[in-house]
mmCIF file of the C-alpha atoms, coordinates in Angstrom:
data_MODEL
# 
_entry.id   MODEL 
# 
loop_
_atom_site.group_PDB 
_atom_site.id 
_atom_site.type_symbol 
_atom_site.label_atom_id 
_atom_site.label_alt_id 
_atom_site.label_comp_id 
_atom_site.label_asym_id 
_atom_site.label_entity_id 
_atom_site.label_seq_id 
_atom_site.pdbx_PDB_ins_code 
_atom_site.Cartn_x 
_atom_site.Cartn_y 
_atom_site.Cartn_z 
_atom_site.occupancy 
_atom_site.B_iso_or_equiv 
_atom_site.pdbx_formal_charge 
_atom_site.auth_seq_id 
_atom_site.auth_comp_id 
_atom_site.auth_asym_id 
_atom_site.auth_atom_id 
_atom_site.pdbx_PDB_model_num 
ATOM 1   C CA . MET A 1 1   ? -0.237  0.000  -0.267  1.00 0.00 ? 1   MET A CA 1 
ATOM 2   C CA . ALA A 1 2   ? 2.863   2.287  -0.554  1.00 0.00 ? 2   ALA A CA 1 
ATOM 3   C CA . TYR A 1 3   ? 0.836   4.330  -3.285  1.00 0.00 ? 3   TYR A CA 1 
ATOM 4   C CA . HIS A 1 4   ? -2.808  5.037  -2.098  1.00 0.00 ? 4   HIS A CA 1 
ATOM 5   C CA . THR A 1 5   ? -5.454  7.012  -4.648  1.00 0.00 ? 5   THR A CA 1 
ATOM 6   C CA . ILE A 1 6   ? -9.023  8.822  -3.960  1.00 0.00 ? 6   ILE A CA 1 
ATOM 7   C CA . GLY A 1 7   ? -11.513 10.575 -6.381  1.00 0.00 ? 7   GLY A CA 1 
ATOM 8   C CA . ILE A 1 8   ? -12.063 13.834 -4.896  1.00 0.00 ? 8   ILE A CA 1 
ATOM 9   C CA . ASP A 1 9   ? -14.920 15.811 -5.697  1.00 0.00 ? 9   ASP A CA 1 
ATOM 10  C CA . VAL A 1 10  ? -14.218 19.373 -7.394  1.00 0.00 ? 10  VAL A CA 1 
ATOM 11  C CA . GLU A 1 11  ? -16.960 21.931 -7.355  1.00 0.00 ? 11  GLU A CA 1 
ATOM 12  C CA . PRO A 1 12  ? -17.207 25.466 -9.167  1.00 0.00 ? 12  PRO A CA 1 
ATOM 13  C CA . ALA A 1 13  ? -16.862 26.848 -6.405  1.00 0.00 ? 13  ALA A CA 1 
ATOM 14  C CA . ASP A 1 14  ? -13.775 25.424 -5.304  1.00 0.00 ? 14  ASP A CA 1 
ATOM 15  C CA . PHE A 1 15  ? -12.178 27.892 -8.185  1.00 0.00 ? 15  PHE A CA 1 
ATOM 16  C CA . ASP A 1 16  ? -11.027 31.539 -7.827  1.00 0.00 ? 16  ASP A CA 1 
ATOM 17  C CA . ARG A 1 17  ? -12.486 34.170 -10.047 1.00 0.00 ? 17  ARG A CA 1 
ATOM 18  C CA . CYS A 1 18  ? -9.715  33.710 -12.720 1.00 0.00 ? 18  CYS A CA 1 
ATOM 19  C CA . GLY A 1 19  ? -10.732 29.674 -13.027 1.00 0.00 ? 19  GLY A CA 1 
ATOM 20  C CA . LYS A 1 20  ? -7.734  28.623 -10.992 1.00 0.00 ? 20  LYS A CA 1 
ATOM 21  C CA . ILE A 1 21  ? -8.165  25.768 -8.412  1.00 0.00 ? 21  ILE A CA 1 
ATOM 22  C CA . ARG A 1 22  ? -8.267  27.213 -4.954  1.00 0.00 ? 22  ARG A CA 1 
ATOM 23  C CA . ALA A 1 23  ? -5.105  26.802 -3.060  1.00 0.00 ? 23  ALA A CA 1 
ATOM 24  C CA . ASP A 1 24  ? -7.027  25.739 0.391   1.00 0.00 ? 24  ASP A CA 1 
ATOM 25  C CA . ARG A 1 25  ? -9.018  23.220 -1.878  1.00 0.00 ? 25  ARG A CA 1 
ATOM 26  C CA . VAL A 1 26  ? -5.806  21.406 -2.880  1.00 0.00 ? 26  VAL A CA 1 
ATOM 27  C CA . PHE A 1 27  ? -4.548  21.432 0.566   1.00 0.00 ? 27  PHE A CA 1 
ATOM 28  C CA . GLN A 1 28  ? -7.949  19.785 1.379   1.00 0.00 ? 28  GLN A CA 1 
ATOM 29  C CA . PHE A 1 29  ? -7.370  17.276 -0.871  1.00 0.00 ? 29  PHE A CA 1 
ATOM 30  C CA . PHE A 1 30  ? -4.334  16.227 0.146   1.00 0.00 ? 30  PHE A CA 1 
ATOM 31  C CA . GLN A 1 31  ? -5.260  16.051 3.695   1.00 0.00 ? 31  GLN A CA 1 
ATOM 32  C CA . GLU A 1 32  ? -8.084  13.566 2.687   1.00 0.00 ? 32  GLU A CA 1 
ATOM 33  C CA . ALA A 1 33  ? -5.691  11.276 0.820   1.00 0.00 ? 33  ALA A CA 1 
ATOM 34  C CA . ALA A 1 34  ? -3.388  11.219 3.263   1.00 0.00 ? 34  ALA A CA 1 
ATOM 35  C CA . GLU A 1 35  ? -5.856  10.583 5.642   1.00 0.00 ? 35  GLU A CA 1 
ATOM 36  C CA . SER A 1 36  ? -7.889  8.142  3.614   1.00 0.00 ? 36  SER A CA 1 
ATOM 37  C CA . GLN A 1 37  ? -3.830  6.024  3.519   1.00 0.00 ? 37  GLN A CA 1 
ATOM 38  C CA . VAL A 1 38  ? -3.174  6.206  6.982   1.00 0.00 ? 38  VAL A CA 1 
ATOM 39  C CA . ASN A 1 39  ? -6.938  5.285  8.151   1.00 0.00 ? 39  ASN A CA 1 
ATOM 40  C CA . ALA A 1 40  ? -6.277  2.194  5.557   1.00 0.00 ? 40  ALA A CA 1 
ATOM 41  C CA . LEU A 1 41  ? -3.422  1.151  7.677   1.00 0.00 ? 41  LEU A CA 1 
ATOM 42  C CA . GLY A 1 42  ? -4.761  1.702  11.217  1.00 0.00 ? 42  GLY A CA 1 
ATOM 43  C CA . VAL A 1 43  ? -2.736  4.724  12.279  1.00 0.00 ? 43  VAL A CA 1 
ATOM 44  C CA . GLY A 1 44  ? -5.152  6.791  11.577  1.00 0.00 ? 44  GLY A CA 1 
ATOM 45  C CA . PRO A 1 45  ? -6.485  10.090 13.939  1.00 0.00 ? 45  PRO A CA 1 
ATOM 46  C CA . ASP A 1 46  ? -9.012  7.940  15.787  1.00 0.00 ? 46  ASP A CA 1 
ATOM 47  C CA . ALA A 1 47  ? -6.551  5.064  16.461  1.00 0.00 ? 47  ALA A CA 1 
ATOM 48  C CA . LEU A 1 48  ? -4.040  7.693  17.384  1.00 0.00 ? 48  LEU A CA 1 
ATOM 49  C CA . SER A 1 49  ? -5.855  9.449  19.750  1.00 0.00 ? 49  SER A CA 1 
ATOM 50  C CA . GLY A 1 50  ? -6.608  5.939  21.342  1.00 0.00 ? 50  GLY A CA 1 
ATOM 51  C CA . LYS A 1 51  ? -3.196  5.852  22.213  1.00 0.00 ? 51  LYS A CA 1 
ATOM 52  C CA . GLY A 1 52  ? -2.226  9.289  23.209  1.00 0.00 ? 52  GLY A CA 1 
ATOM 53  C CA . TYR A 1 53  ? -1.078  10.654 20.109  1.00 0.00 ? 53  TYR A CA 1 
ATOM 54  C CA . ILE A 1 54  ? -2.284  12.812 17.259  1.00 0.00 ? 54  ILE A CA 1 
ATOM 55  C CA . TRP A 1 55  ? -0.963  13.603 13.344  1.00 0.00 ? 55  TRP A CA 1 
ATOM 56  C CA . VAL A 1 56  ? 0.603   17.194 12.698  1.00 0.00 ? 56  VAL A CA 1 
ATOM 57  C CA . LEU A 1 57  ? 1.082   18.930 9.568   1.00 0.00 ? 57  LEU A CA 1 
ATOM 58  C CA . THR A 1 58  ? 4.476   21.366 9.672   1.00 0.00 ? 58  THR A CA 1 
ATOM 59  C CA . LYS A 1 59  ? 5.245   22.077 6.385   1.00 0.00 ? 59  LYS A CA 1 
ATOM 60  C CA . MET A 1 60  ? 3.637   21.969 2.762   1.00 0.00 ? 60  MET A CA 1 
ATOM 61  C CA . ARG A 1 61  ? 4.399   22.981 -0.499  1.00 0.00 ? 61  ARG A CA 1 
ATOM 62  C CA . VAL A 1 62  ? 2.292   22.805 -3.599  1.00 0.00 ? 62  VAL A CA 1 
ATOM 63  C CA . ARG A 1 63  ? 3.017   23.238 -7.510  1.00 0.00 ? 63  ARG A CA 1 
ATOM 64  C CA . TYR A 1 64  ? 0.745   23.684 -10.290 1.00 0.00 ? 64  TYR A CA 1 
ATOM 65  C CA . THR A 1 65  ? 2.056   21.736 -13.351 1.00 0.00 ? 65  THR A CA 1 
ATOM 66  C CA . GLY A 1 66  ? -1.380  22.182 -15.336 1.00 0.00 ? 66  GLY A CA 1 
ATOM 67  C CA . GLU A 1 67  ? -4.717  23.263 -15.125 1.00 0.00 ? 67  GLU A CA 1 
ATOM 68  C CA . MET A 1 68  ? -7.737  22.083 -13.640 1.00 0.00 ? 68  MET A CA 1 
ATOM 69  C CA . ARG A 1 69  ? -11.091 22.535 -14.838 1.00 0.00 ? 69  ARG A CA 1 
ATOM 70  C CA . ALA A 1 70  ? -14.655 22.854 -12.856 1.00 0.00 ? 70  ALA A CA 1 
ATOM 71  C CA . GLY A 1 71  ? -16.649 20.187 -14.346 1.00 0.00 ? 71  GLY A CA 1 
ATOM 72  C CA . GLU A 1 72  ? -14.063 17.641 -14.573 1.00 0.00 ? 72  GLU A CA 1 
ATOM 73  C CA . LYS A 1 73  ? -13.503 14.189 -12.581 1.00 0.00 ? 73  LYS A CA 1 
ATOM 74  C CA . TYR A 1 74  ? -9.853  13.983 -10.937 1.00 0.00 ? 74  TYR A CA 1 
ATOM 75  C CA . ILE A 1 75  ? -8.076  11.329 -8.592  1.00 0.00 ? 75  ILE A CA 1 
ATOM 76  C CA . CYS A 1 76  ? -5.319  11.873 -5.788  1.00 0.00 ? 76  CYS A CA 1 
ATOM 77  C CA . THR A 1 77  ? -2.564  10.059 -5.126  1.00 0.00 ? 77  THR A CA 1 
ATOM 78  C CA . THR A 1 78  ? -0.409  9.890  -2.165  1.00 0.00 ? 78  THR A CA 1 
ATOM 79  C CA . PHE A 1 79  ? 2.509   7.748  -1.010  1.00 0.00 ? 79  PHE A CA 1 
ATOM 80  C CA . PRO A 1 80  ? 5.247   8.106  2.258   1.00 0.00 ? 80  PRO A CA 1 
ATOM 81  C CA . VAL A 1 81  ? 8.758   9.374  0.920   1.00 0.00 ? 81  VAL A CA 1 
ATOM 82  C CA . SER A 1 82  ? 10.719  9.198  4.201   1.00 0.00 ? 82  SER A CA 1 
ATOM 83  C CA . ARG A 1 83  ? 10.678  9.208  7.944   1.00 0.00 ? 83  ARG A CA 1 
ATOM 84  C CA . LYS A 1 84  ? 13.699  10.918 10.591  1.00 0.00 ? 84  LYS A CA 1 
ATOM 85  C CA . ARG A 1 85  ? 12.658  10.090 13.700  1.00 0.00 ? 85  ARG A CA 1 
ATOM 86  C CA . ALA A 1 86  ? 9.409   11.938 14.420  1.00 0.00 ? 86  ALA A CA 1 
ATOM 87  C CA . THR A 1 87  ? 8.854   13.454 11.247  1.00 0.00 ? 87  THR A CA 1 
ATOM 88  C CA . PHE A 1 88  ? 7.177   12.081 8.174   1.00 0.00 ? 88  PHE A CA 1 
ATOM 89  C CA . LYS A 1 89  ? 7.394   12.946 4.471   1.00 0.00 ? 89  LYS A CA 1 
ATOM 90  C CA . ARG A 1 90  ? 4.713   12.452 1.904   1.00 0.00 ? 90  ARG A CA 1 
ATOM 91  C CA . ASP A 1 91  ? 4.152   13.522 -1.479  1.00 0.00 ? 91  ASP A CA 1 
ATOM 92  C CA . TYR A 1 92  ? 1.014   13.810 -3.860  1.00 0.00 ? 92  TYR A CA 1 
ATOM 93  C CA . TYR A 1 93  ? -0.310  14.412 -7.143  1.00 0.00 ? 93  TYR A CA 1 
ATOM 94  C CA . ILE A 1 94  ? -3.451  15.264 -9.057  1.00 0.00 ? 94  ILE A CA 1 
ATOM 95  C CA . ASN A 1 95  ? -4.719  14.056 -12.510 1.00 0.00 ? 95  ASN A CA 1 
ATOM 96  C CA . TYR A 1 96  ? -7.558  13.897 -14.223 1.00 0.00 ? 96  TYR A CA 1 
ATOM 97  C CA . ALA A 1 97  ? -9.534  10.595 -13.880 1.00 0.00 ? 97  ALA A CA 1 
ATOM 98  C CA . LEU A 1 98  ? -9.128  9.681  -17.230 1.00 0.00 ? 98  LEU A CA 1 
ATOM 99  C CA . ASP A 1 99  ? -5.310  9.860  -17.100 1.00 0.00 ? 99  ASP A CA 1 
ATOM 100 C CA . GLY A 1 100 ? -4.944  7.523  -13.961 1.00 0.00 ? 100 GLY A CA 1 
ATOM 101 C CA . ALA A 1 101 ? -2.622  7.695  -11.526 1.00 0.00 ? 101 ALA A CA 1 
ATOM 102 C CA . ASP A 1 102 ? 0.213   9.098  -13.491 1.00 0.00 ? 102 ASP A CA 1 
ATOM 103 C CA . PRO A 1 103 ? 2.588   11.414 -12.129 1.00 0.00 ? 103 PRO A CA 1 
ATOM 104 C CA . GLU A 1 104 ? 3.872   12.090 -15.638 1.00 0.00 ? 104 GLU A CA 1 
ATOM 105 C CA . LYS A 1 105 ? 0.434   13.560 -16.314 1.00 0.00 ? 105 LYS A CA 1 
ATOM 106 C CA . ALA A 1 106 ? -0.071  15.364 -13.004 1.00 0.00 ? 106 ALA A CA 1 
ATOM 107 C CA . VAL A 1 107 ? -1.744  18.706 -13.093 1.00 0.00 ? 107 VAL A CA 1 
ATOM 108 C CA . VAL A 1 108 ? -0.839  19.778 -9.345  1.00 0.00 ? 108 VAL A CA 1 
ATOM 109 C CA . ILE A 1 109 ? 2.161   17.844 -7.063  1.00 0.00 ? 109 ILE A CA 1 
ATOM 110 C CA . GLY A 1 110 ? 3.049   18.422 -3.282  1.00 0.00 ? 110 GLY A CA 1 
ATOM 111 C CA . ALA A 1 111 ? 5.038   17.412 -0.375  1.00 0.00 ? 111 ALA A CA 1 
ATOM 112 C CA . SER A 1 112 ? 4.523   17.757 3.247   1.00 0.00 ? 112 SER A CA 1 
ATOM 113 C CA . GLN A 1 113 ? 5.994   17.335 6.461   1.00 0.00 ? 113 GLN A CA 1 
ATOM 114 C CA . TRP A 1 114 ? 4.029   15.451 9.367   1.00 0.00 ? 114 TRP A CA 1 
ATOM 115 C CA . CYS A 1 115 ? 4.792   14.858 12.400  1.00 0.00 ? 115 CYS A CA 1 
ATOM 116 C CA . ILE A 1 116 ? 3.167   12.795 15.707  1.00 0.00 ? 116 ILE A CA 1 
ATOM 117 C CA . LEU A 1 117 ? 2.826   14.318 18.865  1.00 0.00 ? 117 LEU A CA 1 
ATOM 118 C CA . ASN A 1 118 ? 2.119   13.368 22.356  1.00 0.00 ? 118 ASN A CA 1 
ATOM 119 C CA . ARG A 1 119 ? -1.424  14.441 22.749  1.00 0.00 ? 119 ARG A CA 1 
ATOM 120 C CA . ARG A 1 120 ? -0.857  15.838 26.430  1.00 0.00 ? 120 ARG A CA 1 
ATOM 121 C CA . THR A 1 121 ? 2.460   17.289 26.093  1.00 0.00 ? 121 THR A CA 1 
ATOM 122 C CA . ARG A 1 122 ? 1.864   18.462 22.648  1.00 0.00 ? 122 ARG A CA 1 
ATOM 123 C CA . LYS A 1 123 ? 5.579   17.607 21.866  1.00 0.00 ? 123 LYS A CA 1 
ATOM 124 C CA . PRO A 1 124 ? 7.061   15.404 18.566  1.00 0.00 ? 124 PRO A CA 1 
ATOM 125 C CA . GLU A 1 125 ? 7.462   12.067 20.182  1.00 0.00 ? 125 GLU A CA 1 
ATOM 126 C CA . LYS A 1 126 ? 9.018   9.022  18.137  1.00 0.00 ? 126 LYS A CA 1 
ATOM 127 C CA . THR A 1 127 ? 6.739   5.798  17.956  1.00 0.00 ? 127 THR A CA 1 
ATOM 128 C CA . ASP A 1 128 ? 6.681   2.529  15.891  1.00 0.00 ? 128 ASP A CA 1 
ATOM 129 C CA . ILE A 1 129 ? 4.875   3.638  12.914  1.00 0.00 ? 129 ILE A CA 1 
ATOM 130 C CA . ILE A 1 130 ? 6.904   2.834  9.460   1.00 0.00 ? 130 ILE A CA 1 
ATOM 131 C CA . PHE A 1 131 ? 5.042   3.646  6.188   1.00 0.00 ? 131 PHE A CA 1 
ATOM 132 C CA . ASP A 1 132 ? 6.563   1.294  3.067   1.00 0.00 ? 132 ASP A CA 1 
ATOM 133 C CA . ALA A 1 133 ? 7.834   4.194  0.812   1.00 0.00 ? 133 ALA A CA 1 
ATOM 134 C CA . PRO A 1 134 ? 8.044   3.093  -3.009  1.00 0.00 ? 134 PRO A CA 1 
ATOM 135 C CA . GLU A 1 135 ? 11.568  1.744  -4.101  1.00 0.00 ? 135 GLU A CA 1 
ATOM 136 C CA . GLY A 1 136 ? 13.253  3.778  -6.694  1.00 0.00 ? 136 GLY A CA 1 
ATOM 137 C CA . GLU A 1 137 ? 10.371  6.649  -6.584  1.00 0.00 ? 137 GLU A CA 1 
ATOM 138 C CA . ASN A 1 138 ? 11.505  10.703 -7.072  1.00 0.00 ? 138 ASN A CA 1 
ATOM 139 C CA . ASP A 1 139 ? 10.128  13.096 -4.980  1.00 0.00 ? 139 ASP A CA 1 
ATOM 140 C CA . MET A 1 140 ? 7.352   14.939 -6.680  1.00 0.00 ? 140 MET A CA 1 
ATOM 141 C CA . ILE A 1 141 ? 9.317   18.230 -5.678  1.00 0.00 ? 141 ILE A CA 1 
ATOM 142 C CA . GLU A 1 142 ? 12.725  17.798 -4.897  1.00 0.00 ? 142 GLU A CA 1 
ATOM 143 C CA . GLY A 1 143 ? 14.923  19.461 -2.752  1.00 0.00 ? 143 GLY A CA 1 
ATOM 144 C CA . ILE A 1 144 ? 14.362  20.704 1.120   1.00 0.00 ? 144 ILE A CA 1 
ATOM 145 C CA . PHE A 1 145 ? 11.517  22.930 2.207   1.00 0.00 ? 145 PHE A CA 1 
ATOM 146 C CA . PRO A 1 146 ? 12.578  26.040 1.701   1.00 0.00 ? 146 PRO A CA 1 
ATOM 147 C CA . LYS A 1 147 ? 12.536  28.533 5.018   1.00 0.00 ? 147 LYS A CA 1 
ATOM 148 C CA . ILE A 1 148 ? 10.229  31.248 5.028   1.00 0.00 ? 148 ILE A CA 1 
ATOM 149 C CA . HIS A 1 149 ? 10.676  34.571 6.364   1.00 0.00 ? 149 HIS A CA 1 
ATOM 150 C CA . GLY A 1 150 ? 9.106   38.428 6.336   1.00 0.00 ? 150 GLY A CA 1 
ATOM 151 C CA . GLU A 1 151 ? 11.104  41.662 7.253   1.00 0.00 ? 151 GLU A CA 1 
ATOM 152 C CA . ARG A 1 152 ? 8.549   44.072 8.103   1.00 0.00 ? 152 ARG A CA 1 
ATOM 153 C CA . PRO A 1 153 ? 5.192   42.167 7.415   1.00 0.00 ? 153 PRO A CA 1 
ATOM 154 C CA . GLN A 1 154 ? 2.203   44.475 7.441   1.00 0.00 ? 154 GLN A CA 1 
ATOM 155 C CA . PHE A 1 155 ? -0.649  44.226 9.196   1.00 0.00 ? 155 PHE A CA 1 
ATOM 156 C CA . VAL A 1 156 ? -3.986  43.234 7.033   1.00 0.00 ? 156 VAL A CA 1 
ATOM 157 C CA . MET A 1 157 ? -6.498  41.970 9.257   1.00 0.00 ? 157 MET A CA 1 
ATOM 158 C CA . ASN A 1 158 ? -7.394  39.943 12.303  1.00 0.00 ? 158 ASN A CA 1 
ATOM 159 C CA . HIS A 1 159 ? -9.465  36.464 12.611  1.00 0.00 ? 159 HIS A CA 1 
ATOM 160 C CA . HIS A 1 160 ? -10.909 35.180 15.358  1.00 0.00 ? 160 HIS A CA 1 
ATOM 161 C CA . VAL A 1 161 ? -10.892 31.025 15.656  1.00 0.00 ? 161 VAL A CA 1 
ATOM 162 C CA . ASN A 1 162 ? -14.644 30.117 15.694  1.00 0.00 ? 162 ASN A CA 1 
ATOM 163 C CA . ASP A 1 163 ? -16.058 26.612 15.434  1.00 0.00 ? 163 ASP A CA 1 
ATOM 164 C CA . ARG A 1 164 ? -16.373 26.547 11.803  1.00 0.00 ? 164 ARG A CA 1 
ATOM 165 C CA . ASP A 1 165 ? -12.582 26.874 11.396  1.00 0.00 ? 165 ASP A CA 1 
ATOM 166 C CA . LEU A 1 166 ? -12.026 23.583 13.640  1.00 0.00 ? 166 LEU A CA 1 
ATOM 167 C CA . ASP A 1 167 ? -10.284 20.149 12.685  1.00 0.00 ? 167 ASP A CA 1 
ATOM 168 C CA . TYR A 1 168 ? -10.276 16.794 14.492  1.00 0.00 ? 168 TYR A CA 1 
ATOM 169 C CA . ASN A 1 169 ? -7.999  17.847 16.962  1.00 0.00 ? 169 ASN A CA 1 
ATOM 170 C CA . ASP A 1 170 ? -10.174 21.169 17.740  1.00 0.00 ? 170 ASP A CA 1 
ATOM 171 C CA . HIS A 1 171 ? -7.994  23.604 16.669  1.00 0.00 ? 171 HIS A CA 1 
ATOM 172 C CA . CYS A 1 172 ? -7.633  25.815 13.567  1.00 0.00 ? 172 CYS A CA 1 
ATOM 173 C CA . ASN A 1 173 ? -7.971  23.740 10.112  1.00 0.00 ? 173 ASN A CA 1 
ATOM 174 C CA . ASN A 1 174 ? -4.557  24.134 7.943   1.00 0.00 ? 174 ASN A CA 1 
ATOM 175 C CA . THR A 1 175 ? -6.498  24.701 5.066   1.00 0.00 ? 175 THR A CA 1 
ATOM 176 C CA . ARG A 1 176 ? -8.271  28.004 6.710   1.00 0.00 ? 176 ARG A CA 1 
ATOM 177 C CA . TYR A 1 177 ? -4.444  29.536 7.117   1.00 0.00 ? 177 TYR A CA 1 
ATOM 178 C CA . ILE A 1 178 ? -4.627  29.230 3.497   1.00 0.00 ? 178 ILE A CA 1 
ATOM 179 C CA . ALA A 1 179 ? -8.039  30.460 2.308   1.00 0.00 ? 179 ALA A CA 1 
ATOM 180 C CA . LEU A 1 180 ? -7.848  33.298 5.099   1.00 0.00 ? 180 LEU A CA 1 
ATOM 181 C CA . SER A 1 181 ? -4.401  34.574 3.671   1.00 0.00 ? 181 SER A CA 1 
ATOM 182 C CA . GLU A 1 182 ? -5.876  34.515 -0.002  1.00 0.00 ? 182 GLU A CA 1 
ATOM 183 C CA . GLU A 1 183 ? -8.711  36.255 1.146   1.00 0.00 ? 183 GLU A CA 1 
ATOM 184 C CA . ALA A 1 184 ? -6.696  39.000 3.681   1.00 0.00 ? 184 ALA A CA 1 
ATOM 185 C CA . THR A 1 185 ? -4.282  40.019 0.481   1.00 0.00 ? 185 THR A CA 1 
ATOM 186 C CA . GLY A 1 186 ? -6.266  39.561 -2.287  1.00 0.00 ? 186 GLY A CA 1 
ATOM 187 C CA . ARG A 1 187 ? -4.426  37.359 -3.967  1.00 0.00 ? 187 ARG A CA 1 
ATOM 188 C CA . ASN A 1 188 ? -4.602  33.846 -5.374  1.00 0.00 ? 188 ASN A CA 1 
ATOM 189 C CA . VAL A 1 189 ? -1.677  31.370 -5.931  1.00 0.00 ? 189 VAL A CA 1 
ATOM 190 C CA . LYS A 1 190 ? -1.379  30.806 -9.397  1.00 0.00 ? 190 LYS A CA 1 
ATOM 191 C CA . GLU A 1 191 ? 2.111   29.045 -9.699  1.00 0.00 ? 191 GLU A CA 1 
ATOM 192 C CA . ALA A 1 192 ? 3.369   27.711 -6.224  1.00 0.00 ? 192 ALA A CA 1 
ATOM 193 C CA . LEU A 1 193 ? 2.856   28.037 -2.534  1.00 0.00 ? 193 LEU A CA 1 
ATOM 194 C CA . TYR A 1 194 ? 5.306   26.923 0.347   1.00 0.00 ? 194 TYR A CA 1 
ATOM 195 C CA . VAL A 1 195 ? 3.748   27.010 3.831   1.00 0.00 ? 195 VAL A CA 1 
ATOM 196 C CA . ASN A 1 196 ? 5.333   26.279 7.485   1.00 0.00 ? 196 ASN A CA 1 
ATOM 197 C CA . PHE A 1 197 ? 3.144   25.933 9.775   1.00 0.00 ? 197 PHE A CA 1 
ATOM 198 C CA . ALA A 1 198 ? 4.576   27.099 13.431  1.00 0.00 ? 198 ALA A CA 1 
ATOM 199 C CA . ASN A 1 199 ? 1.544   26.968 16.339  1.00 0.00 ? 199 ASN A CA 1 
ATOM 200 C CA . GLU A 1 200 ? -1.665  25.918 16.710  1.00 0.00 ? 200 GLU A CA 1 
ATOM 201 C CA . THR A 1 201 ? -4.917  28.156 17.359  1.00 0.00 ? 201 THR A CA 1 
ATOM 202 C CA . ARG A 1 202 ? -7.839  27.168 18.953  1.00 0.00 ? 202 ARG A CA 1 
ATOM 203 C CA . LEU A 1 203 ? -11.377 28.209 19.541  1.00 0.00 ? 203 LEU A CA 1 
ATOM 204 C CA . GLY A 1 204 ? -11.958 31.527 20.613  1.00 0.00 ? 204 GLY A CA 1 
ATOM 205 C CA . GLU A 1 205 ? -8.202  32.647 20.040  1.00 0.00 ? 205 GLU A CA 1 
ATOM 206 C CA . SER A 1 206 ? -7.260  35.151 17.642  1.00 0.00 ? 206 SER A CA 1 
ATOM 207 C CA . PHE A 1 207 ? -4.303  36.053 15.340  1.00 0.00 ? 207 PHE A CA 1 
ATOM 208 C CA . ASP A 1 208 ? -3.585  39.053 13.078  1.00 0.00 ? 208 ASP A CA 1 
ATOM 209 C CA . ILE A 1 209 ? -2.227  38.197 9.505   1.00 0.00 ? 209 ILE A CA 1 
ATOM 210 C CA . LEU A 1 210 ? 0.522   40.099 8.070   1.00 0.00 ? 210 LEU A CA 1 
ATOM 211 C CA . MET A 1 211 ? 1.923   40.400 4.253   1.00 0.00 ? 211 MET A CA 1 
ATOM 212 C CA . GLU A 1 212 ? 4.539   41.578 2.630   1.00 0.00 ? 212 GLU A CA 1 
ATOM 213 C CA . GLU A 1 213 ? 5.675   42.074 -1.142  1.00 0.00 ? 213 GLU A CA 1 
ATOM 214 C CA . GLN A 1 214 ? 9.318   40.260 -1.676  1.00 0.00 ? 214 GLN A CA 1 
ATOM 215 C CA . GLU A 1 215 ? 10.968  39.285 -4.912  1.00 0.00 ? 215 GLU A CA 1 
ATOM 216 C CA . GLU A 1 216 ? 10.205  35.682 -4.373  1.00 0.00 ? 216 GLU A CA 1 
ATOM 217 C CA . GLY A 1 217 ? 6.345   35.714 -4.136  1.00 0.00 ? 217 GLY A CA 1 
ATOM 218 C CA . THR A 1 218 ? 4.073   37.198 -1.391  1.00 0.00 ? 218 THR A CA 1 
ATOM 219 C CA . TYR A 1 219 ? 4.760   36.551 2.355   1.00 0.00 ? 219 TYR A CA 1 
ATOM 220 C CA . VAL A 1 220 ? 2.132   36.209 4.550   1.00 0.00 ? 220 VAL A CA 1 
ATOM 221 C CA . GLU A 1 221 ? 2.266   35.509 8.150   1.00 0.00 ? 221 GLU A CA 1 
ATOM 222 C CA . GLY A 1 222 ? -0.228  34.631 11.103  1.00 0.00 ? 222 GLY A CA 1 
ATOM 223 C CA . ARG A 1 223 ? 0.346   35.832 14.336  1.00 0.00 ? 223 ARG A CA 1 
ATOM 224 C CA . LYS A 1 224 ? -0.867  36.121 17.673  1.00 0.00 ? 224 LYS A CA 1 
ATOM 225 C CA . GLU A 1 225 ? -1.039  39.015 19.983  1.00 0.00 ? 225 GLU A CA 1 
ATOM 226 C CA . ASP A 1 226 ? 1.825   37.922 21.988  1.00 0.00 ? 226 ASP A CA 1 
ATOM 227 C CA . GLY A 1 227 ? 3.975   37.645 19.021  1.00 0.00 ? 227 GLY A CA 1 
ATOM 228 C CA . THR A 1 228 ? 3.804   33.933 18.634  1.00 0.00 ? 228 THR A CA 1 
ATOM 229 C CA . THR A 1 229 ? 3.604   33.028 14.886  1.00 0.00 ? 229 THR A CA 1 
ATOM 230 C CA . VAL A 1 230 ? 0.981   30.542 14.075  1.00 0.00 ? 230 VAL A CA 1 
ATOM 231 C CA . PHE A 1 231 ? 1.927   30.065 10.219  1.00 0.00 ? 231 PHE A CA 1 
ATOM 232 C CA . GLN A 1 232 ? 4.121   31.227 7.706   1.00 0.00 ? 232 GLN A CA 1 
ATOM 233 C CA . LEU A 1 233 ? 3.708   31.014 3.888   1.00 0.00 ? 233 LEU A CA 1 
ATOM 234 C CA . MET A 1 234 ? 4.709   32.117 0.335   1.00 0.00 ? 234 MET A CA 1 
ATOM 235 C CA . PHE A 1 235 ? 2.998   32.417 -2.692  1.00 0.00 ? 235 PHE A CA 1 
ATOM 236 C CA . ARG A 1 236 ? 3.384   33.373 -6.130  1.00 0.00 ? 236 ARG A CA 1 
# 
């Protein structure tokens, strides 16, 4: 079960005003594929929760390699790449269903980094979980995850976490940070997106969204009132 493929439902509302697939929906597709695989392997969120652990996404990057269109059928494939102590790397690609799970014909590719946290201490913890990575498989996006930093990002808006933002761990879903960043900046992902998830936010908490135009693209940061960084992302 090194490779895992699911069908994904794409609606007209999943596209922005320019006809580009929304980045938060791509994130959702990737998360659904990853969760489907770990559930099938018996190490999904519910199974881990019973042992006092949770899955946490720490980094993600997405690259558009083609065009998605409303009304078409798509599939999303994921596979584990590597593990280092409590950290797991996983890749993804999305295809037109008619093309099958062919990475050479992918219209969106991605890579992510996950870790397992002790639910009580909220700290990474090594477990006996092992995934079979495909032999000879190349990374969909080669290279290390890039560092993302802002110099002097400016305040754009504040967001108060509500119950519609929450995921199964009862903190703000990572996909919401992407959607809020696009909403706050009035910009959309056209080519690529890189995200570092630093700290969680919970129901009732709030955070500021700041942005800065850089040579590499648009930098966005989520920051709590006490200065704690929630997320950092760069898109172009």
